[in-house]
C-alpha positions as CSV (number, residue, x, y, z in Angstrom):
1,M,18.5,14.6,0.1
2,E,16.1,11.8,0.8
3,S,12.4,12.8,0.8
4,V,10.3,12.2,3.9
5,A,8.1,9.8,1.9
6,V,11.1,7.7,0.9
7,K,12.3,7.7,4.5
8,A,8.9,6.7,5.8
9,G,8.8,3.9,3.2
10,R,12.1,2.6,4.3
11,I,11.0,2.6,8.0
12,M,7.8,0.7,7.1
13,L,9.7,-1.9,5.2
14,R,12.2,-2.3,8.1
15,K,9.3,-2.7,10.5
16,I,7.7,-5.4,8.3
17,D,11.0,-7.3,8.2
18,E,11.2,-7.0,12.0
19,Q,7.7,-8.5,12.4
20,L,8.6,-11.4,10.0
21,E,11.8,-12.0,12.0
22,R,9.9,-12.1,15.3
23,E,7.2,-14.3,13.6
24,E,4.5,-11.8,14.8
25,S,1.3,-11.3,12.9
26,F,0.7,-7.9,11.3
27,C,-1.3,-6.2,8.6
28,I,-0.6,-3.4,6.1
29,E,-2.7,-1.4,3.7
30,T,-1.1,-0.8,0.3
31,T,-1.9,-0.1,-3.3
32,L,0.6,-2.9,-4.3
33,S,2.3,-0.2,-6.4
34,T,5.8,-1.8,-6.1
35,R,7.1,-5.2,-6.9
36,H,8.5,-5.5,-3.4
37,Y,5.1,-6.7,-2.0
38,G,5.1,-9.8,-4.2
39,K,8.4,-10.8,-2.8
40,L,7.2,-9.9,0.7
41,V,4.2,-12.2,0.3
42,E,6.4,-15.0,-0.9
43,S,8.8,-14.5,1.9
44,A,6.0,-14.5,4.5
45,Q,4.5,-17.6,3.1
46,Q,7.8,-19.4,3.1
47,R,8.2,-18.5,6.8
48,G,4.8,-20.1,7.5
49,F,2.7,-17.0,7.6
50,K,-0.9,-17.2,6.3
51,V,-1.3,-14.3,3.8
52,A,-4.7,-12.8,3.0
53,L,-5.2,-10.0,0.5
54,F,-8.4,-8.0,0.5
55,F,-9.3,-5.9,-2.6
56,Y,-11.8,-3.1,-2.4
57,W,-13.7,-1.9,-5.5
58,L,-15.1,1.6,-5.4
59,E,-18.1,2.6,-7.5
60,S,-16.4,5.6,-9.2
61,V,-13.2,7.5,-9.8
62,E,-14.7,10.4,-7.9
63,L,-15.3,8.3,-4.8
64,A,-11.7,7.0,-5.0
65,V,-10.4,10.6,-5.3
66,R,-12.5,11.8,-2.4
67,R,-11.4,8.8,-0.2
68,V,-7.7,9.6,-0.9
69,A,-8.3,13.4,-0.3
70,Q,-9.9,12.6,3.1
71,W,-6.9,10.4,3.9
72,V,-4.5,13.2,3.0
73,H,-6.5,15.6,5.1
74,S,-6.2,13.3,8.1
75,G,-2.4,13.2,7.7
76,G,-1.7,10.6,5.0
77,Q,0.8,11.2,2.2
78,R,-0.2,13.6,-0.6
79,F,-2.3,12.3,-3.6
80,N,-0.6,12.2,-6.9
81,Y,-3.1,13.1,-9.6
82,A,-1.4,10.6,-12.0
83,T,-3.0,8.0,-9.8
84,Q,-6.4,9.5,-10.7
85,N,-5.6,8.7,-14.3
86,S,-4.9,5.1,-13.3
87,F,-8.3,4.9,-11.7
88,E,-9.9,6.3,-14.9
89,C,-7.9,3.9,-17.1
90,A,-8.8,0.9,-14.9
91,T,-12.5,1.7,-14.9
92,S,-12.7,2.5,-18.7
93,S,-11.4,-0.9,-19.9
């Protein structure tokens, strides 16, 4: 049985493809946690889209965790605490 998160992801990717086909501008927020987004950026650029990526740097792991917790509380997908380890690894190097 396919999880709700997987279904939602598939719907989002389909909607992105529809926007590209209609040549309509759009924006998404993502952690870039999948290789698909690299291909998406290349595909959009080849179709003539101007692509802009904005990166946000947070002061601490705790702030990042609080931000995600707030997002989950407002209805976003659940936070995987393995991600917290990624925050910690990124800030310790």
